[in-house]
LUMPAKOL-51492 format. One record per atom (N, C-alpha, C): residue in three letters; x, y, z. Coordinates in steps of 0.001 Angstrom, whole numbers, plus 500000, padded with zeros to 6 digits. Layout:
BEGIN
ALAXYZ;...
end
This chain:
BEGIN
MET374333048043790941;MET375484047997791838;MET375393049196792666;PRO375278048386793734;PRO374811049606795153;PRO375845050832794975;ASP374671051920795996;ASP375699053086796048;ASP376593052937796996;THR377468053748797077;THR378660053941797819;THR377754054089799223;PRO378097054022800321;PRO377864053698801581;PRO377891055289801684;ASP376989055915803009;ASP378291057096803471;ASP379246057153804164;ASP379950056191804861;ASP381117056153805407;ASP382037055473804603;HIS381392055759803126;HIS382862055344802106;HIS382424056347801095;ALA382129057852801447;ALA381998058680800429;ALA383447059136800113;PRO383352059310798780;PRO384684059621798356;PRO385050061362798919;VAL386248061546798961;VAL387303062418799098;VAL388082062970798141;PHE387935064393797851;PHE388795064833796575;PHE389676065766797105;ARG390798065183797040;ARG392130066393797484;ARG393084066569796083;SER393375068206796378;SER394564068414795316;SER396039068474795598;ASP395941068316797015;ASP397307068645797638;ASP398227067197798050;VAL399353066887798880;VAL400149066152798937;VAL400455066260801031;THR400621065329801083;THR401504065600802683;THR402622064757802667;VAL403321065565803261;VAL405032065099803403;VAL405271065633804815;GLU405709064093805927;GLU406069064819807030;GLU407056064250807437;LEU408435064987807926;LEU409672063997808178;LEU409133063555809893;VAL409004061690809839;VAL408982061230810800;VAL410013061202811836;LYS411348060749811213;LYS412428061079812313;LYS413774061511811498;SER415130061634812174;SER416391062020810968;SER417196062059811777;SER418663061483811354;SER419681061930811941;SER420226062470810664;ALA420491063831810396;ALA421094064398809226;ALA421470065807809920;SER422580066395810032;SER422806067604810329;SER424404067962809581;ASP424388068927809229;ASP425891069255808410;ASP426801069007809517;ALA426807068676810955;ALA427858068590811109;ALA428360066707811179;ASP427288066486810975;ASP427526064742810220;ASP428384064476809295;VAL428189065696808109;VAL428906065670807026;VAL430623065662807196;LEU430536066998807741;LEU431741067245808597;LEU432559066334809444;PHE432142065467810468;PHE432889064724811252;PHE432933063275809978;ALA432260063261808951;ALA432735061907808070;ALA433728062385806927;ALA433622063877806867;ALA434653063797805763;ALA436039064106806536;ARG435879064842807778;ARG437255065083808140;ARG438623063909808972;VAL437872062780808836;VAL438334061437809184;VAL439706061217808314;SER438981061891806550;SER439989061726806043;SER441671062098805963;THR441366063439806591;THR442782064141806758;THR443178064509807968;LEU442264064589808965;LEU442578064674810546;LEU441734063744811636;GLY441825062618810778;GLY441530061225812054;GLY440091061851812449;GLU440166060863813830;GLU438960060715814486;GLU438596062034815353;GLN437828062699815096;GLN437192064029815892;GLN435825063649816647;SER435810064299817864;SER434329064680818561;SER433277065825817578;LEU432317065118817994;LEU431253065840817388;LEU431158067572817904;ASP431763067951819593;ASP432297068805819668;ASP432940069638819158;GLU433916069172818428;GLU434704069980817889;GLU434394070602816097;ILE433367070223815894;ILE432688070383814549;ILE432576071829814420;ASP431773072378815177;ASP430983073648815022;ASP432214074657815577;LYS433381074695816133;LYS434350075635816307;LYS434637076862815632;ASP434394076457814544;ASP435395077336813275;ASP433815077113812096;PRO432973077678812402;PRO431652077707811129;PRO432387077962810265;GLU433046079295810012;GLU433351079567808573;GLU434270078547807839;ARG434620078036808778;ARG435895076604807853;ARG434987075503807652;SER433961075371808303;SER432991074243807982;SER432077074455807324;LYS431999075951806789;LYS430988076409805498;LYS431740076094804173;GLY432956076353804288;GLY434003076112803261;GLY434145074982802983;LEU434170073835803638;LEU434653072240803712;LEU433237071868802899;ILE432486072542803871;ILE430494071982802961;ILE430842072462801554;ASN431100073349801166;ASN431313073818799878;ASN432306073390798903;TYR433279073041799316;TYR434326071974798865;TYR433770070904798443;LEU433645070111798916;LEU432579069042798998;LEU431889068729798120;MET430908069635798032;MET429616070056796737;MET430244070042795532;ARG431186071400795301;ARG431550071961794270;ARG432756070493793312;SER433307069884794449;SER434296069037793835;SER433616067831793408;ARG432302067569794416;ARG431379066142794128;ARG431870065115795218;HIS432535065437796206;HIS432736064031797210;HIS431849063880797785;GLY430784063173797657;GLY429599062930797616;GLY429486061955799073;SER430277060888799480;SER430135060142800683;SER429469060380802136;PRO430602062015802266;PRO430308062386803550;PRO428479062431804081;TRP427934062542802852;TRP426598063034802871;TRP426008061722803133;GLU426310060501802783;GLU425482059094802925;GLU425508058765804404;HIS426208059462805227;HIS426011059164807029;HIS425245060224807193;THR423983060130806902;THR422873060569807302;THR421302059712807082;SER420259060297807539;SER419315059651807366;SER417975060398807648;MET417039060098806706;MET415903061091807159;MET414929059964806487;THR413733059966807617;THR412439059100807407;THR411396060156807035;PHE410454059952805742;PHE409153060780805739;PHE408215060030805520;PHE407134060436805980;PHE405694060101805788;PHE404892060867804631;ILE404375060177803740;ILE404103060826802586;ILE402822060011802034;SER401482061061801962;SER400798060835801433;SER400481061368799775;ALA400037060506798870;ALA400083061063797616;ALA399560060347796741;PRO398718060535795684;PRO398187059560794607;PRO399055058326794310;ILE398689057522793595;ILE399496056114793489;ILE400639056333792467;PHE400212057179791663;PHE401126057497790476;PHE402269058284790568;VAL401922059178791839;VAL403042059675792153;VAL404317058737792801;PHE404106057591793519;PHE404890056678794048;PHE405859055868792975;ARG404606055578792030;ARG405327054792790479;ARG406660055460790309;GLU406243056814790030;GLU407548057820789918;GLU408815057514790908;PHE408378057745792267;PHE408953057855793030;PHE409612056799793273;HIS409672055370792743;HIS410017053921793014;HIS411229054180791786;ARG411082054983791080;ARG412262055003790251;ARG413999055305791041;HIS413651055954791986;HIS415016056254792766;HIS415401055480793772;ARG416349054313793235;ARG416557053063794420;ARG417753053198794798;ALA418893053891794416;ALA420032053996794865;ALA419712054995796623;GLY420402054682797365;GLY420014055331798701;GLY418555055732799389;TRP417604054757798706;TRP416286055077799440;TRP415685053539799445;SER414976053513800719;SER414121052437801432;SER412682052990801437;TYR412020052311801176;TYR410330052258800985;TYR409054051211801438;ASN408378051524802368;ASN407616050427802693;ASN405754051521802208;GLU405272050886801533;GLU404009051558800997;GLU402537050916801711;ALA401727051388801681;ALA400565050734802173;ALA400160049786801025;SER399640048629801413;SER399231047747800675;SER397961047295800355;ALA397439047308799265;ALA395755047028799099;ALA395428045575799159;ARG396381044785799188;ARG396445043551799348;ARG395681042757800598;TYR396303043823801460;TYR395957043410803204;TYR395049044417803782;ARG394922045664803536;ARG393917046598804158;ARG393147047154802908;GLU392033047492803247;GLU390882048257802439;GLU391441049925802307;MET391395049819801034;MET391848051448800677;MET390775052373801057;GLU390907053373801434;GLU389718055134801772;GLU389602055015800711;PRO388535055929800107;PRO388130056830799007;PRO388420058259798614;VAL390106057947799090;VAL390365059482798941;VAL391095059819797467;PHE390811060384796783;PHE391313060691795302;PHE392016061948794860;TYR392989062001793960;TYR393448063120793212;TYR392480063979792678;VAL392491065147792214;VAL391768066114791348;VAL392453067063791155;PRO393090067542789994;PRO394098068576790165;PRO393361069781790445;GLY393964070704791297;GLY393789071885791412;GLY393446072732790453;PRO392629074265790837;PRO392613075149789568;PRO393896075754789228;ASP395176075752789573;ASP396245076154789189;ASP397577075150788664;ARG396652073755788126;ARG397145072495787401;ARG397198072769786080;LYS398535072915785641;LYS398689073503784314;LYS397810072202783643;LEU397200072032782481;LEU396778070609781398;LEU396864070227780275;VAL397488071498779258;VAL397743070969777958;VAL399233071163778060;GLN399419069570777719;GLN400998069485776631;GLN400712069795775283;VAL402079070642775191;VAL402114071364774051;VAL403852071015773673;GLY404149070747772039;GLY405295069781771807;GLY405197068345772031;LYS406171068228771245;LYS406710066713771542;LYS407490066055772766;ALA407476064582772392;ALA408070063895773896;ALA409234063991773748;GLY409612064625774896;GLY411249065466775157;GLY411570066445774930;HIS410479067304774175;HIS410368069038774161;HIS409292069504774163;TYR408665069596775258;TYR407256069978775309;TYR407319071255776725;GLN406183071297777065;GLN406080072739777869;GLN404267072328778386;PHE404127072971779414;PHE402421072595779564;PHE401867074023779939;GLU400692074419778948;GLU400009075417779345;GLU398670075398780291;GLU398114076614780758;GLU396903076555781200;GLU395923076061780127;GLY394877075137781166;GLY393502074852779982;GLY392395076024780458;THR391717075911779367;THR390275076647779407;THR389571076139780493;ALA388731077278780755;ALA387740076840781925;ALA386725075494781468;ASP386406075456780553;ASP385801074271779606;ASP386334072942780501;GLN387988073198780181;GLN388906071856780555;GLN388992071422781845;HIS388867072537782716;HIS389366072400784094;HIS387774071971784211;ASN386700072431784044;ASN385467071833784884;ASN385320070290784139;GLN385631070077783184;GLN385983068555782379;GLN386341067410783225;VAL387891067918783382;VAL388915067439784545;VAL387960067029785668;GLN387462068158786549;GLN386731067882787986;GLN385575067018787763;ALA384560067250786793;ALA383550066538786394;ALA384038064956786150;ASP385185064548785306;ASP385287063319784697;ASP385718062239785364;LEU386854063125786014;LEU387556062671787168;LEU386530061962788368;ARG385843062925788896;ARG385332062684790355;ARG384001061606789767;TYR383492061546788673;TYR382375060363788025;TYR383565059048788007;ALA384338059134787226;ALA385289057890787178;ALA385540057519789034;TYR385973058017789477;TYR386493057638791001;TYR385418056918791320;ARG384231057709791479;ARG382718056723792295;ARG382517055626791638;VAL382492055723790236;VAL382456054384790026;VAL383406053196789872;ALA384582053342790009;ALA385744052481790556;ALA385450052053791829;TYR385371053344792583;TYR385103052674794130;TYR384055051947794742;GLN382895052193793848;GLN382001051475793973;GLN381812049905793515;THR382693049901792619;THR382759048720791970;THR383822047796792819;TYR384583048709793372;TYR385335047951794547;TYR384899047745795686;GLN384000048272796203;GLN383304047982797506;GLN382424046946797124;SER381716046892796200;SER380853045488795699;SER381572044460795468;MET382558044117795364;MET383420042697795043;MET383953042951796382;LEU383998043671797574;LEU384630043144798597;LEU383219042551799627;ALA382100043347799077;ALA381145042852799745;ALA380724041597799477;SER381077041254798312;SER380544039585797779;SER381376038930798106;GLY382628039313798954;GLY383784038069799509;GLY385044037715798620;ILE385150039016797778;ILE386243038601796773;ILE387540039590797571;ALA388480038650797724;ALA389631038947798087;ALA390075040600798003;ARG390870041299798633;ARG391279042622798454;ARG392316042477797322;GLU393300041502797279;GLU394179041454796416;GLU393464041596795223;VAL392389041007794616;VAL391631040852793601;VAL390697042195793414;ALA390142042681794113;ALA388908043610794173;ALA390077045081793646;ARG391197045391794542;ARG391770046494794228;ARG392275046678792770;SER392099045671791743;SER392001045857790530;SER391188047116789561;ALA390412047450790866;ALA389492048405789876;ALA389702049765790160;LEU390672049864791378;LEU391169051220791788;LEU391433051608790981;PRO392097053347790448;PRO392688054097789799;PRO394143054288790428;VAL394849054806789480;VAL396121055370790141;VAL396032056695790558;GLY394720057518790453;GLY394556058892791657;GLY393972058425792464;LEU393691057021793137;LEU393787057044794279;LEU395315057005795555;TYR394712057954796647;TYR395747058156797391;TYR396272056736798356;SER397449056914798286;SER398461055401799099;SER399213056482799768;SER399719055567801219;SER400636056201801829;SER402178055322801932;CYS403205056116802192;CYS404450055575802390;CYS405340056382803098;TYR406223055303803787;TYR407409055902804482;TYR408788055705803550;ALA409469056836803392;ALA410562056743802250;ALA411649057048803563;THR413113056429803088;THR413868056842803885;THR414946057045802661;CYS415913057794803376;CYS417273058538802457;CYS418136059026802969;ASN419038059131802219;ASN420641059927803057;ASN420370061213802219;ALA421082061997802514;ALA421274063732802193;ALA421591063658800501;ARG422674062642800319;ARG423253062468799219;ARG421981062168798053;SER421513060964798105;SER420028060670797635;SER419137061473797043;LEU418877061895798719;LEU417773063072798300;LEU418178064321797241;MET419571064597797253;MET419847065523796449;MET419760065312795093;HIS419891063987794798;HIS419648063560793218;HIS418256063713792845;PHE417428063297793883;PHE415960063274793741;PHE415700064589793490;LEU415671065552794171;LEU415557066817793428;LEU416267067164792461;SER416939066846792494;SER417652067619791321;SER417021067484789776;LEU416066065817790047;LEU415660065412788980;LEU413786065409788997;ARG413296065919790281;ARG412107066378790748;ARG411551067707791196;THR412245068420790728;THR411895069924791218;THR412153070815789749;THR411816071856789674;THR412386072930788608;THR412722074183789390;HIS413761074083789308;HIS414302075730789726;HIS415023076064788564;PRO415225077881789067;PRO415917078719788107;PRO417485078661788375;ASP418104077974789438;ASP419539077943789835;ASP419817076689789274;ALA418755075498788698;ALA419512074265788455;ALA420449074320787033;ALA421704074015787406;ALA422479073739785721;ALA422224072715784966;THR421338071908785583;THR420486071007784062;THR418914070964784463;PRO418208071767783450;PRO417144071739784064;PRO416338070534783820;SER415285070413784613;SER414307069506784923;SER412994069561784672;THR412227068656784130;THR410726068940783667;THR410137067620784463;PRO409785067749785735;PRO408935066603786807;PRO407381066874786244;GLN407044065948786559;GLN405250065811786698;GLN404980066794787746;ARG403943067739787757;ARG403994068604789137;ARG403523067689790251;GLU402704066798790255;GLU402313066092791439;GLU403654065471792356;ILE404611065029791823;ILE405814064836792278;ILE406816065980792710;GLU406691066650791952;GLU407252068010792304;GLU406916068799794022;MET405700068445793917;MET404894068943794979;MET405283068288796175;VAL405295067130796296;VAL406089066508797118;VAL407803066652797470;ALA408394066786796248;ALA410115067203796155;ALA410219068631797157;GLU409405069338796877;GLU409514070910797303;GLU409213070556798792;LYS408033069701799300;LYS407975069667801045;LYS409091068906801513;MET409491067986800879;MET410828067252801305;MET412198068410801386;GLU412213068906800591;GLU413243069906800603;GLU413329070847801487;ALA412268071337801548;ALA411808072374803003;ALA412358071849803907;GLU412009070860804686;GLU412247069946805929;GLU413511069489805740;TRP414704069078804580;TRP415783068794804719;TRP416752070379804793;ALA416069071292804204;ALA416629072580804368;ALA417162072984805668;ARG415945072686806589;ARG415709073190808211;ARG416741072218808645;LEU416996071018808512;LEU418135069706809033;LEU419378070571808581;MET419696070960807828;MET421020070941807284;MET421319072232806124;PRO421156073299806793;PRO421168074675806254;PRO422223074839805389;LEU423810074327806025;LEU424897074525805102;LEU424803074057803868;THR424261072555803863;THR424663071761802847;THR423600072336801750;HIS422634072780801970;HIS421498073345801582;HIS421589074852800515;ALA422860075453801245;ALA423035076320800698;ALA424156076263799605;ALA425211075019800046;ALA425680074767798911;ALA425497073839797736;TYR423997073472797789;TYR423728072464797306;TYR422923073717796043;ILE422331074688796645;ILE421718075690795467;ILE422747076127794785;ALA423931076754795671;ALA425041077436794806;ALA425849077237793917;ASN425988075788793839;ASN426701074638792787;ASN425607074021792040;GLY424765074818791357;GLY423671074375790327;GLY422854073001790547;ARG422459072779792057;ARG421641072070792549;ARG422141070468791825;VAL423257070375791871;VAL423815069101791661;VAL424273068225792468;ALA423617066998792562;ALA424067065885793387;ALA425725065630793519;PRO426493065586794365;PRO428059065013794389;PRO427821063912794511;
end
């Protein structure tokens, strides 16, 4: 089997990329949608005339779990992460749309995930009731060495098949789930709140969750972008136990 060419030298990462590509999402959108129930049609200019009243209405909607006004928002994120993150991501279907890079149609770049030194490695406890603990220095070294070796062999195998004229959709079978893929993910604020309630760990959460760290890294970056767009909604979400309305 030939060595990996220089232009296909593997790249190892321990981070994820999350970029807000476009959005139509603000607290005013929620108030505009909610107030039609009681006040009829309003112009967007009228929404911000009474900030305290607007804050109170958003808190009321969140507390009472009147969630449909948040469906009148939209956010599209570009995400680059290991394939195994997207396999978890796609469990979230209500209010989400996805388009992911296809290894059937494009040659995948040799970018692979290797956990950073702060990634906890050891699972203690049984399924449904466990926690993760720090690994030893030897375990961290083993993860680094073994994953890098496996990735290099897998990508060399992939390249060898492509060089022999084998179709991409067949050759991709050699690629591991630690390979980075990319995706556009579009959601509304209500579906994002549900995602965050399950994919983040937070001391203010009414229902604790134990997500895999790598998808939590994505969720944290998405939450930061959303909080900037909709600060009143984000504050109400935190105040009400991070429960999606």
